[in-house]
N, C-alpha and C positions, 0 to 999 in steps of 0.2 A: 095546473095547480096541484093536482094529486101527486104528480111526479115529484114536484118540489117538496111537498109534505112528506112523501115517502123517503126521499133522500135525507131530509132533515131528521126524521125519526130514526133512520138507520144510523146516522152520525151520532145521535145522542146515545143510542144503545151501544155503539162501539166505544164511546168515551166511558160510559158506565162500566162496560166490560173491562176496559183497560185499568180503571181506577179501583175497582172493588172486587174483582174476581181473581181467583188463583189461575195462573197461566198453565195451560196443558203442555206437556212435553211430547216430542215426537216419538214414535214407536221405534226405539233403538235400544241396543244393549245398555242396560243401566249398570253403572259401577258406583259403589258407595264405600264409605269408610270413615275413618277418623284420623285427624292429624293432631299429634301431641308433641309436647316437648319432652325433655329427659325425665321430668318428674311425673309424666303421665297426664298432665293437664292439657285439655284441649286448647288449640290455638285458633282463635277466630280470625277471619279475614284473609286466610291463605288462598292464593290464586291457584286453581287446579286447571290445567290445560292439556287437552289431547295434543301430543306433540305433532307438529307439522300441520295443524289445523287452527281454525279460529274458535273452535268449540271450547268453552271454558265454564268454570263454576267457581264459587267462593265458599269457604267453610263458614258455618254459622257460629253463633256465639259460643258453642261448646266444642268446636273443632270438627263437626260432622259435615260431610259433603255428599253430593250425589251428582253424577255426570253421565250424559248419554254419549257413548262412543260408537262410531260407525264400525261395521265389520272390517277387519284388517288393521285397525288401529294398534300400534305396537307399544306405546308407552305414554305415561302421564308425567308431567312436570309439576312440582309443588314449589311455590315461591312466596315469600312474605318478607316484608321489611324487618330486619333484625335477625333473619335466619338464612342459612346457606341453602341455595337452590338444590333440589333433589329430583332426580329422574328415576322412575320405577317402571319396569316392563309389565305389560298387562297380561300377556299370555292368555290363559283360560280363566283367570280369576275375575270374579264379580265383586269381591270385597277386598279392598286394599287399604290397610292401615299403615300409616307412615309416621316416623319420628324424625323431626327436624332438629338439626344442631344450630345453636345460637351463633349468629354472625355478629361479632362485636363491632363491626364497622357499619355504621348506619348513615353514611354520607348521601346515599341515594334516596333517603326518606323524603317523601313528598310533604311539603308544608303548605297549608292553606293560608294565604296572606290577604284574604278578602275577596276582591274581584277576581284574582288569579291565584295560581298555586305554582310553587317552585321546588326544585330539589334543594335539600338543605345545604349542599355544598356550593350552590350557586347564589345563595342569598347574600346581598351586600348591604341590606338595611339591618337595623337592630330589631331582631325578632326573637323573643324568648319563647321556646316551645315548652309548655308545661307538661311534666310527666304525669299524665292522667292515670296511669296504672296505679301509682301510689297515692296521688291526690284524691282520687275518687273513692279510695278505701276509707276516707274520713267522712262518715255520714254527716250531712249538713242539710239545712233547709234552703241554702242559697249558694250560688257560685262564688260570690265575693269572699265569704268567710273562709273558703277553701284555698285561697290564693296567697295568704300571708306567708312570706318567706319562700314560696315555691318558684318564684321568678325574680331575678335580680332587678332592682329598681321599683318593685311593686310593694306598697305598704297597705295594710288593711286595718281598720278599726271597726268596732261595733259595740253593742250593749247587750245586756242579759235579757232584754225584752223579747217576748216570744214573737218570732217572725220579723224582727227588726232587720232591715237590710244593712249589709256591711258597707262601709265607705272605703272605696278603693282609690288609691292615688298612685300614679306612675311618674317616677323621677321627680318627686316633689310636687310642685304646683306652678301653674302658669297664670293664675288669676287671683284676684281678691275674693271672688265669689265662688260659685260652684266649680269644683275641679274634678267632677266625676268623669271617667273615661267614656268613650263611645263603645257600645257593644254591638257587634255584628253577629247575629245568630242565624246561621244558614243563609247568609247573604242579606238579611233584613236588619237595618239599623234600629237601635233602641237605646234609650238612656237608662233603662232599668231592666236588670236581669233577674229580679227577685221572684218572678213567677216561673222561671225556668226550673224544671226538675233536674237536679244535678245527676241523677242516675240515667238521664237520657243523653249525657254528653259523651261524645267520641273523642274530640280533641279541642285543645285550647292553645291559642297563640297570642302573645302580647306584642303589639307593634309599638315601638318606643321612639322612633326617630322619623324625620320627614321622608327619607328614602322609602320606608315601608308604609308610612301612614298618610303622607300628603295627598294621596289619591282620594282621601276622604275630606280634604279641604278644610272648610270652616268648622267642622265638627271634631277635628282630630288633634287639636292642640294639647289636649289632656291625655293623649294616647288612645289606642284602640285595642279592644280585646275581641278576638275573632273566635267564635265558638261554632263547631260543627257537631250536630247531633248524630246519633247512631242511625245507620242505614241498614236496609235489609241485605241479606246474602242469599245467593241462589242455593237451591237444595231443598230438602224436605223441610216442612214446618217444624220449628223447634220452639219450645216454650221454656222460659226460665222464671224463677222466683227469687227475688232479693228482698230481704226484710230484716229489720232489727227492732228491738225493744230495749228501752233503757230508762234510767232515772237520773234527773238533774238535781243537784243540790249545791248549796253554797258552802265552800270550805270554811272551817272555823276561822281562818286568818282574816277573812274579809269582814267579819263582824267586829266593829270597834268596841272598845270597852266603855260602855255608857254607865253613868251613875245609877245606882239603885236608890231607893227612898232614903235610906240612912245617909248615903254619901251626898245626896242632894240637900238634905237637911244640914249637913256639915258645911256644904258650900254656901248656903244662904247665910249661916252664922258667920262664916269667915268673910264674906263680902260686906256684911254690915259692920263687922269689927274693923275691916280695912278702911271703911269710910268714916269710922268714928261715930257711928249712930247706933241707937238701941236696936236690937233685933225684934221685929214685929211681924207676926204672921197669924192670920186667922186659922190656917191649916195646922201650923206647927207650934202654936202658942203653948201647948202642953206636951211638947215632944212629938214623936211620930204617932199619928192617930191610927187607931185600929179601924175606924170607920170614917167615911166622908159623907157629909150631907150638904147639898148645894143650896137649897132654898130655906132661908131663915124666916120666912113669913108664916111659919107654923110654930106651934109650941113644942119645940124639940131642941135638944143639944145640937148645935150646928157642926161641931167638929169631933166629938168623941162620944158618939151614941153607942155605948157598949151594950145597952139593953133597949134598943129603940122600940117605941110603940108604933108599929107599922100602920096602924089605923089612921094615924095623923098625916100620912104622906100620900102624895099624888104621884101615880106611876103612869099616867097617860103619855105614851111616847110622842104624841103630836101636840102636847101642851107646852107652852113657853113658861108656865108657872109650876111645872112638875118638880117634885123632889125626887130626882131620878137616881141619885148616886149613892144610896146606902149600900156599901159593899166593903168587905174587908180589904184593906189596902196597905197594911204595914209592910208586906213583903215587896210591894211594888210590881211593876209590869215591864218585861223586856219586850219593847214594841217591835224591834226587828224580828224577833222570834215569832211574835204574834202575826206579823204581816207576811212572812215568807213560809215556804213549804218545800218539800221534796216533790218534784214534778215529773210525771211520766213523759216520755217522748218515744214515738214509734214511726216507722215507715214500712210500707209494703208495696212492692213493685212486681207486676207481671208483664212479661214481654214476650211477644210472638214474632218470629222472623222467618222468612222463607222466600221462595221465588225460583225463577229459572234464568237462563241467559237472555230471555226476552223482558224480564221485569222482576223487581224485588220489592219487598215490603217489610216494614218494621212497625209493629203496633204495640203500644204500651199504655198501661194505666197505673197510676201511683196514688197512694194515700199517705199524707204526712200529717201527723197530729202531735201537738205538744201543749202541755199546760205551762204557764209561767211560774217562775220562782216566787212571784207574788200571788197570793190567793185570788181566785176569781178572775184570772187572766188566762187566755188560751188562744191557740191558732190551729185551724184545721184547713187543709188544702187537698184538693183532688185535681190531678192533671191527667189528661188523656192526649196521647200523641199518635199521629199516623204519618209516617214517612214512606212514600212510594216513589219508585223510579221505573220507567218503562222505556224500552227501545224497540218500537214496532218496526223500524227499518234501520239499516246500517247508518243512515244519515240523520235520523231524528231521535232525540232523547227528550222525554217529557217527565214531569214529576211534581210532587208537592211535599212540603214539610209543614205540618199544621199541628198546633197544640192549643188545647182549651184548658184553662186553669180556673177552678172555682175556689175562692178563698173566703174564709169566715173568721174574723177576729173577735174575741170576747173580752170585755173589760176595759182596762186602761189603754192599751196600746191601739193605735190606728184610728181613734175616733176623730172626726173632722171638727169637733167642737172642743172648747175648753172653758165652758162657763160653769158657774157654781163651783163645786168641788171636783171638777174634772181632773183627770190624771195625765201625766206625761212621764218621761223617763230621764229627763236631763235638766230639770230646773226645780223651782219650789213647788211644783205640782207633782213631783216625783214621789212615789210611795216610800222610797229610801229616805228622802228628806223628811217626810211626815213622821216616819218612825224615829228618826234621829231627834226631831224637835219636840216630840210630845213628852211632857213631864212624866217621870217614872212613877209618881205616887197615885196616878189615876188607875182605877180598875178598868177592865174591858167592859164589864156588864154591871148593871145594878142587880139587886136581888130578885127582880122580876124578869131578868133576861133581856132588858132593853140596853142598848149601847150607852156607855158613859160618854162624857164630853168635858168641855173646858169651861163651862159656865160657872165654875166654882169661884172664879175671881182671881186666883193665883196660879192658874194653869195655862196662861197664855191664850192665844187664839188659833193655834195650829189645828187644822182638822185632824181628828184621831184617825190613824191609818186603817184600823180594822173596819170602822164604820164606813170610811170613804171607799175602800175596796169593795165592800159589800154593796154599797149603793151604786157602784159602777158596774156591777156584775152583769146587768142586763143590757148594757151598752153594746152595740154591734157595729162592725164595719165589714161589709161583705163586697165581693167583687167577682166579676167574670171577665176573663181576658182571653181573647182570640188572637193568636200570634202565628205567623207563618208566611209561606209564599207558594206561588205556582210558577213554574219555570219551564222553558223550552230551549233546547239547543239544536241548531241545524248545522251539520257539517256540509257547507256549501262545496268545499273542495277539501282535499286531505290536509291542507294547511290553513284553511279559513273556517272559523266557527262563528256563527251568529247566535246570540243569546238574548233572551228576554225574560225578565223576572218581575212579577208583581207581588210585593209584600204588604202585609197589613198587620197593624198592631191596634186592636180595638179593645177598650175596657168599658165596662159598665159597673158603677159603684153605687152603693147605698149605705148610708150610715145614720144612726140615730142615737141620741143619749137622753138621759133623764136627769133632771136637777130636782132634788128633794128638799123639802124644808128641813132645817137642822136646828131644832129648838135646844139641843144639848150643847151647842157651841156658844162661846163667849161673844162671838160676832155672828149671830144666826142668819141663815138664809130664810127669809119669811115668805117668799113666793116660789112655789114649785114651777117647773118649766119643762117643756119638751122641745127638742130640736131634731129636725130630720133633713136629710140631704140626698139628692140624686145627682149623679154625674155621668157623662159619657165622653170618653176621649177616643179620638180616632186619628191614626196616622197611616198614610199609605205611601209606598215608595215604588216607583216604576222605573226600572233600569233596562236600557237596551244597549247592547255592546257588540263589538266585532273584535275578534282576535285573529292574529296571523302569526304562525310559527313556521320557521324554515331553517334547516341546516344546509350549509353550502360547503361542499368539498371537505367535510369533516373538521375543518378548522374554524368555520364561521357559523354562528348561530344567532338568529334574529327573532325577537318577539315584539309584536306591536299590539297595542290595546287602545281602543277608543270607545267612549260611551257617552250617553246622555242620561240624566237622572232627574226625575221630578219627585218632589216630596211635599206633601200637604199634611198638616196636623192642626187639630183644633180640639179644644176641650169646652164642653158646655155643661153647665150644672145649674141646679135650682135648689134653694134651701129655704126653709121656713121655720119659725119658732112661735110658740104660744106659751103664755105664763098664767099663773094663778088658777090652777085647776081646783075644782071644789072637792075632789076626792084624791086619795093618795095611793091608789092601786095603779101601777104603771101599765097593767094589762089593758086598761081602758083609755090610755092616753094616746091621742093622735092630734094632728093639726086641726081636725074637725071638731074635737070635743073640748078644746080650750076656749077661753073667753076671747072675744073679738079683739080686745085691746088689753095690753099692748101686744103687737105682733110685728115680726120682722120677716123680710124675705130678700132674696138676692138671686141673681142670675148672671154669673160671669161667663166669659167665653169670647176669645178673639182668635181667629185663625192665623197661621203663619205658613209661608210657603218658601221653598228653596228650589231653584232650577240650576242645574249644573251641566257643564261640559268638561270632559276630562280625557286625558291621553297619557300613555306610558310607552316608552321604548326601552328595550333591553338588548344588549349586544354582547356576545362572547367571542373572544379570539383565542383559538387553540386551547380552549378549556382552561385558560389561566388568567386572561385579562377580561374583566367584567365591567360593563358600563350600564348605567341606568339614568333615565331622565323622565320626570313626571310633571304634569301641569294640570291644575284644575281651576276652573272659573265658576264661582258661585255667585248667584244673585238672590239676595234675601229680602223678604218683605219687612223685616223688623227694623231696617235702617231707612233713613231718609233718602231722597233721590240722589243726593250728592255722594253718599257712602254705600249705596246698595250693592255694588259689585266688588268682589274681592278675587284676586288671582293669586294662586299659591303654587309656586314651582319647587322642585327638588331635583338634586343631581347626586349620583353616587358612583363610586369607582371601587373595584376590587381587584386584588392581585393574589392568585393562588401560588404562593411561593413554592409549595411542595411539588408543583409541576415543572419547576425550573431544573435544569441539569445540575446546577451547583448544590441542589438539595438532595439529590439522589444518593449521595454518599452518607447521609444521616439516616440510617435504617429505621430508627424508632419513630421518625416523623411520618405518620400516615397522611396527614393533610394539614396544611398551614395556610391561612388566608388573612391578608391584611385588607381592610376596607375603610372607606371614609365616605361621609355624606354631608350634604348641606341642603337646607330647604326652609320654606316658610309654611306655617299653618295658621289658621285663624280660629277665632272663637266667637260665637254669638249666643252661647248657652246662657249667659248672665243678662241678656237683654230681653225685656218683655215684648210681647207681640205688638203692643201699641206704644212702645217707648217713644216713637217719633212724634206722637200726636198729643195735643192737649184736649182735655175733656172739661165740659162745663155742665153745671146743674142749675136748675131754676127752682124758686120757691120763696115764700114770704120770709122765711128765716135766713135766706141767703143774701139777697140785696133788695130790701124793701125801702123805697125812698119816695117821699112826697115830692115829685119832680115839679109840680105846679106851685108849690109853696102856699097852697091855700087850705091847708089842714084837711085835705081830702084823702081819699083812699090811696095808700101807697101803691106804686107800680112795681109789679114783680119783675125782678131782673135776674141776670145770670152771673155766676162767679165760677172761676176755675176750681175744680176739685182734684185734677191731675195735671201736672205741667209736663209737656213733652219736650223732646230735644232732637230735632231732625239732624243735628250736627254730630250725633254719636257715631263713632267709627268702630270698625272691627278691632278687637284685640288681636294683634299680630305677633305670633311667636316665631322667632328666627332661631333655628337650631343647627348645631354642628355636632357630628358624631364620628369618632374614630374607634375602630375595633380590631382586635386580633383574635381569630378563632383557630383552634388547633385540635387535632386528634392524634394521639400518640399510641404506639404499641398496638396497632390494628384495632383501635377502639377501646382499649382498656382504660384510657384516660382521655376525657374531653374537657376542654376549657374554652372560656370566652372572656376577654377583658375589653372593656369599653370606657372611653372618656366622652363625656357630653358637656355641651355648653349651650344653654337655652336662654334666650333673651326675649322677654315679652314687652312689647311697647303698647302705648295707648290703653293702659289698664283701666278697667271700668269699675266705678263705685257709685253708690247712690249719692246724688247731690245733697249737700247739707244747706238748708236755707238759712239766711241770716235772720237776725232777730226782728227785722222790720217786715219780713214777708209773712203772709198767712200760712197757717199749717195745712198744707195740701200735699198730695202725692208728688214725689219728686222723681225725675228721670235719671238714667245712667249718664255719667259724664266720664270722659277720658282724663286720667290724672297723672300717669307716670310710667316708669320703666322698672322692670324687675329681672334679676338674673338668677338662674339655677345652674350650677355646674358640679360635676361629680364623677364618680367611678362606679361601674357595675362589674361584678366578677361572678362567673358561674363555673364550678368545677364538678365533675362527676367521674366516678370510676366504678367498674363492676368486674366480677370475675368469680373464681372458685378457689377456696382454700383446699378443699378435697372434692372428689367426685360428687359427694352428697351435700357438701356445705358451700353454698354460694352467698355472695354479698353484692350489695349495690349501695353506694354512698354518693350523695349529692349535696353540694353546699352552694349557697348564694351569699354575696356580699354587696351591700349598697351603702354608698356614702355620697352625700350631696351637701352643698353649701348654698344657702339662699341669701340674697341681698336685694333690698329695694334701692335701686340706683338713684332714682329721682322721683319726688312727689310734688305735683303742682296742682292742687285742688282749688282752683279759683283763687290763687294767691297764697294758699296755705301749704307749707312744706312738710306737714305731718298730719297724720290721721289718727284719731284716738277712738278706742272701742271699749265698751263696758260689758260686764256680765254680772247681773245681780245688783247688790246693794252697796258695792264699794266704789262706784263711779267707774272712771276709765282705768282699766287695768292692763290694756294692751295698746301698743303704739306702733305706727309704721312711719318711718322717715328714711331719707336717703342715707345709705351706708350701713343700715342695720337690717338684721333678718326680719322677715315678715312676722307680725303679731308678737313681737318681743314683749315681755312682761314689764309693766311700768308702775312705779310707786316709790315709796320712801324706804330708806335703808334703816333697819333696826340694828344699832351697834351693840345692844345689850340692855341692861337695866341699870338705873341709878342705884349705886350701892350706899351712898350716904348723902347728907345734905350739902356737903362741899361740892360734890359732882353736880348736884341739882343747880346750885348757885352759879357754877362756872359755865354751864351749858347755855346754848342759845335759847332765846325765848320761844316757847311753844305752848299750844293750847292746854295741855295737861302735863304737868311736870311735878313729880314728887318722888321721894325715896321709894324704889321698887317699881316705878313705872318705866315704860320703854324710853330708851335714849335714841332719838331720831337723829340721823346724821345730817349735819349742816353742809350740804353739798357745795353751795356757792360761797360759803364763808361769810355771809352778811350778818351773822349772829341772830337770825330770825328763821324759824322753821315755818315754811309756807309752801305754796305750790311750786316755787322756783327750785325747791330741793328734791323734787321728784326726779328719778333717773331710771335707767334700765336695770332690772333686777333679775332677769332670767330669759332663757332662750328655749322655746318649745321644740326646736328641730333637733333630732338625734344626730350624733356624730357618725354613727353607722348602725346597720342592722345586718344580722347574720341568720340565715335559716339553714338547718342541717337535717337532711333526710337520710335515715339509715335503715336498710332492709337486709334481712338475713333469711335464707331458706335452708332447711335441713330435711331432706327426704320430703315427707308430706307436711311438714310444719313450716310456717312462715311467721316472721316477726318484723314489725315496722314501727319506727318511732320518729317523731319530728320535734326538733328543738328550735326555739326562736330566741334570739338574743338582741335586745334593743339597748343601745348604750349612748349616754352623753347628752340627753335632753333634760329639760326641767319641766316640772308640773306645777301649775298654780292650784294649790289645794284649797279651792274656795269653800269646800265643805267645812273647813275649820272655822270659817266665819260663823257657822251655825252651831258648832259643837264645842268651840274652845274660847270664844270671846263674847263678852256680854253684849247682847243686842236685845232681841225680844225674849220674853220669858219662854223657857222650854228646857228640853233635856240637854245635858252636857256630858262631855267625855271625862273619864276619871283623871286624865292628864291635867285637867284644870285644878285638881287638888294636889297632884304630885309634882307638877312642873311649873307652878306659879311661883313668883319670887316671894320669899320670906327671909327674914334674917337668918333662919336656920337653913334655908335653901337658896343661897345667893346666886347659884348658877341656873336657876329656873329660867326657861325661855319665855314664859308668859309673864305679863305684868302682874304686880301685886293685886290680889282680889280686892275690888272696891265697888260697892254698890252704886257709887256715883260716877264711875268711869264710863262715860259714853263716847270717849274719843278713840280708844284703842281699837274698838271693833267697828269703827266707821271709816277707816282709811286703808288703802292698799299698801301693804308693806312686804318686805322681804321675808317676813315670818311665814307667809303662805307658800313660798317657793321651795320645792324639794327636788331631789334627784329623781328622775323618772326611769332610770336604768332598771332592766329586769331580764331574767332568764326564765323562760317558760317551756315546760314540756307540754306542747299542745296536743300531742297524741301518742299513744302507745297501743299497739294492736298485736295480738297473738292469734294465729289462725291454724286450722288443720283441715287439709283436703283429704277426703276419704278415698281410699284406693278403689279402683273400678270394680274389683272383685267383690267389694262390700255392697256396692250400690246398683250394679247392673241388673240384678234380679228384681230390683224394685222399679225398673224402668227409668232410672236416672243415669244421665251421662256424666254428671258432675255434682258433687255435694261438698260444700265447705262450711265450716262453723268457725266463728271467731268471737273473741271478747275484746273490747276496746275501752280505753279510758281517755277522755278528752280533758285538757287542762289538769294534768296529773299533779304538777307542782309549779310553784312560782317562787323564784328567789329575787328579792328586791329589798331596798332600804326605804322605799316609799311607805309612808305611814297610812295612806288612804287604803280604800278597799280593793282597788284594782289599778295597777300602773299603766295598763294598756288603754290609754285615754283617747287618743285620736283627736277628733274635732267635735265642737259643740255646734249642733245644727248643720248647715250645709256650707258654712264659710270658714276658710282657713284663718280668717281674722279672729276667730275664737278657738283656735286649736290649743291643746295642752291644758285646758281648764277643766278641772274636776268639779263640776257643779252638781253634786249628788248623783253621780253616774251609777247606774245599776251595774254591779259587777258581773262578770261572766261566770256561769256556774261550772261545776265539775260534773261530767256526764259519764256514766258507766253503761255500756251497751253490750248486748248479746245479739249476734246476728248470724244469718245463714245465707248462702248462695247455692241455689239448686237449679240444675239444668235437666230437662226432660227430653 
């Protein structure tokens, strides 16, 4: 027993030594130095090998290396992708510095495609390699926001909310629901990359077709983004610091021109005159008031207290009878300016790397912090990463990639509740909406410093943004995320490798918010409340694989890959709430200090599992004919027994034309490859874990029935509260891809042109119950077919104008066309979707693009009574009102005259990346052009058309129809017009085209002679501007709309979206 225990403890000590100790080198002659490019900048990742041996090293992040050479060693070879190999004699030197020349031909670059890796020239799938050298120069809080325009076929949208994740789409969409891609980070699958620190990223590849992505089966229909984080390099320990500090602010163009008090007064008068009624107002009866007083139950002038007797007024902020609003108001309040701010943003990263030929490590810690452009909102995140790799023997490699992220969000964003006056960033709880809808004549505070409100009676019921933001400032959403994997590789034979990887993605979250009483509101909240939530999500992935690689007689190359994979995921949470606290200090609020009733609680959580078998075979003939075949079998727990298993095959072929004899006579063609692929992929992302099952609940209020008929006690029964559908099937995406890749003039020009055609069958959507069914949760049903087809183009060139002036230009082009081929939703051939208060504004049916805008067409305004009399019957018709088009010609304007009024899908998108270097200076800019889509500017419902009482845009005064302004686009002002602002019309649809300078950066790398005495190997300083300018005809705040929520069925709708800020940064990169 002692022997076993001793062996066991020795094993533990050995493992600890391997994972956490620096590895000692053998006592040999040490050679060190630095590898640089022509500008003097260190080159990381250069392979340094003692020629004729297997002894090697790799340069660190700053280009430094250290290698042990045995006596008699003659030379070192230096090699790196993108540079020409160089051999240097050792002689008696112990310090060897080397300058490598750039090799413009990068066809041998190794590209990670998920489970395997391939040379760039051998890839026959659609794989976009993101240029991380330029992309990562754009400081950002998440990976998604950095990808816009950087890879063809990839579109990105987001909001200005702090920490809000970007929504990434690859080649349009394959589903009515969530179209997020699958992320593979160091081999571990995840649906969310938001906790990943961008400064830890080494490489990014986007897999867009089935040849490259079908190995991921049922999770790959929306595309796959493969991320590899930075690994350690052998040599001495090096430390680097990367940091920046900046300020975010909203450009002036994003602020709409809202009415001030004088203009609002004129608007009210014009609306009364248009209705032919006398103008009446308690606020404006004597013109614009100097002071406002809300409570008339005291002996005071209620509207114009020029010399108020303050002793007569009640200023208790918690009283519903207080006279709270004596304040000078004649100038009015700009609520958008009151609610927003210039917000700091900063990031600080420290990285340490090192190792030997036996093992390497990369350790990093990052702090990212930003305040929101809305006051009292913020995000703070700390990430810690440790990547290690060890090779204790020639046949064994072990390692881990682990990250821990701590996140804390303050204020509006990220709260799991939306009760009371909670905030969001894309609907009527958005601070942007609140600021637009609050009347301008209200002051921010009364003369005692209490917040003002809308209880005046003519100020509407919109929560005032300043007080709402302030009351949400103590709301929190915090989380801890552990993400990473442990892996081992065994080289059984020189051609056979066994691999095992266990990955984990675990999160623990906590959120709480406070609901305060709001006595200052016209519709006050009279009961305070506290809500708290705890959740834990875990997902683990265990993958075991075998790879075989063999070259035969130089003309044949074969690769075989087979694997099994098990995935388990579950989220468990518990939430609770209490109301009606006897005190208003939130520091003493908890679930224990509230009253017993009313109270609510919940505990969601259903696991889901996926078990997969997969295989892939690749064959090359004479380095010119390429073949690939992939198949994956997935068994998912979210489907019923009849649909649980899905099989997803893919096939690809490639032809390297440049290797043919007839191409040798074209000297400028370095490489030319034609490729094609077909395959199938599935999707289960939009299916809930328990979709196949029905759930029932019991209780007196559910089904209480006196079954005996004797007036006795009712018998408690059960009723369904969720209806299941065991017949739900996989969404199946069938994809075809044809591409042409070329490298010309030895790498000075690279291009890729691709055509794709993707068809998704058995589309999933929530079942819509008929009017006779009870209101219960509904399952997913399969309803139809959709097609996306288009073209992706990528072009890049690089070179030098002079020995000191270099350039690099890259451009991407994306065009796709979407069409819903067939819809059959339990007999319905169309699906309608709404957003806000205008009913169904988007429609899907066969032959039309997804989520096309739906409504009535405004032909103009009635110019005279003769036009009114001649037009079809409609609910509101008079001189100056809107003329609605009679689509079907039946002389009646009704629901049958609705039609398609816009398309949210752009005709094309272009991203252009331009980099220039001159001696130690570098400049980089990125332009993005989006063209040909429409935007449904739902914000105009709130700011341009009479609905609820609130603020209005000045265009209501300048662009409404009058006899003097017959070309006005808005109807004549009329206090009785409740029709124009209640229907979806073409007035809301605008061009969404725009050109945006997303980034411009100027940097300077200090010469080594300046910094070497300070112990630095590299020092660079830069200044950067994000969202420098935007050129657009769109009248809203930001044309980069994207989608509302997580569904493409609501894309292109501007529902009070928070605009993206402009950010100015100053940053440094230092290597020690």
